[in-house]
C-alpha positions in Angstrom: 62.8 195.7 78.2 62.9 193.9 74.8 64.0 195.6 71.7 62.4 194.9 68.3 64.2 195.9 65.0 63.5 195.2 61.5 66.1 193.5 59.8 66.0 194.2 56.0 68.1 192.0 53.8 71.6 193.1 53.6 72.6 194.1 50.1 75.7 196.2 50.5 78.4 195.2 48.1 81.9 194.6 49.9 84.8 196.1 48.5 86.8 192.7 48.4 84.1 190.1 47.2 85.8 186.9 48.4 85.3 188.3 52.1 81.7 187.7 51.8 80.8 183.9 51.2 77.7 181.8 52.1 78.2 179.8 55.3 76.4 176.9 53.8 77.7 176.6 50.2 80.7 179.1 50.1 79.4 180.9 47.1 80.7 184.6 47.1 77.8 186.9 47.9 78.9 190.0 46.1 76.0 191.4 44.2 73.5 189.0 45.6 71.3 189.6 48.6 72.1 187.7 51.7 71.0 187.4 55.2 72.9 187.7 58.4 72.5 184.7 60.3 70.3 185.3 63.4 68.9 182.0 65.1 66.0 182.0 67.5 67.0 180.8 70.8 63.7 178.8 71.1 63.3 176.9 68.0 66.9 177.4 66.4 65.6 178.2 63.2 67.0 181.3 61.3 65.4 184.6 61.7 64.8 185.5 58.2 62.1 187.1 56.0 59.4 185.0 54.9 59.4 184.0 51.0 58.7 187.1 49.0 59.1 189.6 51.9 62.2 191.6 52.3 62.1 192.2 55.9 61.3 190.5 59.3 60.8 191.4 63.0 63.0 189.8 65.3 62.5 190.2 69.3 65.9 190.6 71.3 65.7 189.9 75.0 68.2 188.9 77.6 70.7 189.0 74.6 68.7 186.3 72.9 67.1 186.5 69.4 63.5 185.5 69.2 60.8 185.1 66.4 57.9 187.0 67.3 55.9 183.8 67.4 58.5 182.1 69.7 58.6 184.9 72.2 56.6 183.4 75.0 56.6 182.3 78.7 59.0 179.5 79.1 56.9 178.1 82.0 53.1 178.6 80.7 53.7 179.3 77.1 51.8 182.5 77.0 52.8 184.9 74.3 54.5 187.9 75.6 54.0 191.4 74.7 57.1 193.2 73.1 55.9 196.4 74.9 57.1 197.2 78.6 53.8 196.5 80.1 52.2 194.0 82.4 52.1 191.2 79.4 55.6 191.8 78.5 58.8 189.7 79.7 59.6 189.4 83.5 63.0 187.9 83.2 64.4 185.8 86.2 67.9 184.2 86.1 68.0 184.2 82.3 64.7 182.9 82.0 61.9 184.5 79.8 58.6 184.5 81.9 55.2 186.1 82.1 54.6 188.3 85.2 52.5 185.4 86.8 55.2 182.8 86.4 58.0 185.1 87.6 56.0 185.9 90.7 55.5 182.1 91.2 59.4 181.4 90.7 60.3 184.3 92.8 58.3 183.0 95.8 59.9 179.5 95.8 
């Protein structure tokens, strides 16, 4: 079943400043807020808070990360519930599917 977790910005100060540097511009990150890079397996965009927000929700299913808005059935595009209910994810062979599409694939 999918796990959601709130991902606040990381603001811990490392003991050795040069260990934490930005992967894009190589600036040291000591004392600045930075975000652990998690990318959505659907749109490949980083999962990070919206401007002005300090936390975001990411969905983790099948060891993949998803934006809430990207977490949907691969076949029909129906948005999936993050609850373990009939509207949630019914994975099959690593694919994220709704219950109906899972049944259709399982029968072929």
